[in-house]
N, C-alpha and C positions, 0 to 999 in steps of 0.2 A: 379465516385469514386468507387473503388473496396472495398466494405464493408467487403467481406470475407477475404481479405488480412489483414484488420485492426482487424477483429475478431481473426484471427490466431495469429497475433502479441500480442494482448491483452491476449489471452488464454495462450500463452507461458510465457508471463510476470507474469501472475497470478500464474502459477505453480512455477516459479522461486522465486517469492516473498513468497509463502507459505513455500518453503524449507528454505529460509533465515529467515523468522519469526520463524520457528521451532528451529533454532539454538540459539535464544536469548529469546524465550518465549514459551508459550503454549496457546491454545485456552482457554478462560475463561469458566470453567464448568457451571457457572451461566448464561453466555451469549455467546453462540457459535459464535456470530458475532463480538466478542471482543477478543483481545489478551492481555496477561499479561506477563510482564517480569519475568524471573526465574533466580535465582542465581545458580552458579555451586555448586553442593554438593560435598565438598571435604572430608567430614567425619572428619575434624579436627577443627570443629567450636568451641571447648572448648578453644583453644588458641586465646587470644584477637587479635593478629596480623592476624591470619588466618580469624577470623571473620571480621576484618576491611577490609581485601582484598576481602572477599566475598561480603560485602556491597558495596564496590567500584565497583566491577564487576556488581552487580545488578543495580547500578545507570547507568553504561555504557550501559548495556543491555536495560534498560528502555528507554534511549535516542535513541538508535538504533532502538528499536522496534517501538517507536513513529513515526519516519521517515518512516520506512517500512510500518507501518499500514496505514499511510496517503496515501501513494502511492497505496497500496493494495486496499483501499477503492475507490480511483479514478479509478482504473482499473475495479473493480466490477461495479461501476456506469456506466462506459463506455460500458461494456458488457450488462448491463441492457438497456441502451439507444439503443443499436443495436437491442435487442429483442423487444423493444417498437416501433421501427421504427423512433426513434428520433436522432439517431447517426448522427453527422455532423451538428446538429442544435444548435446554441448558446443558452445556458440556460438563459442568461441575456437579450437577445433581439430578439431571434428567427431568427437571421441572419444565413446564411450558414457559417460554419467554413471553413476557407481556407484550401485547401488540403495540402499545404506545412506545415501548422501548425499541421495538423493531422499526417503528415509524421514525423515531429519532435517529436510529443507527441500524440500517438494514443488515450490517455485518456483525451485529451483536451476537456473541457466542454464549452469553450467560444471562440468566434472569436477573432481576433487580437485587435479589437477596445475595447473589454471588458476584455482582459486578466489580466489587473492590477486593475480591479474595483471590 
C-alpha cells in the first residue's frame, strides 16, 4: 500500500474542505478545532424580510457546515493515523482495511466488515 499516495490525497482534500468551510462559516474563536456557521451580512437587517432571508441562509449554512465539518474531521483523523503508523488498520477490530476501500475513501477508519457498525 502506498501510504504517501493516500497522504497526498487526504492533504489535498483537507485544503479543499477548509476552503469550502470558509464559504459558509468560520473557525470558532473559542475553539479553533470547531467551525461555526455565519450568515451573510447584507446590511439590510432592519427589514423583516431581509432578516428572515438572512436567518434562512444561516440555517442552510449550518447544515452545509455540519456535513463539511464531519468530513473534515474524518480527513484530519486519517492524517493523524498516518502519522501514528496506524493508517489502514480498522479502528473497530484491528483488521487491515482493504485497499479498494481506501481507494474509494482514503479517510476510511474501518474495514468492510465494520463499516456499518
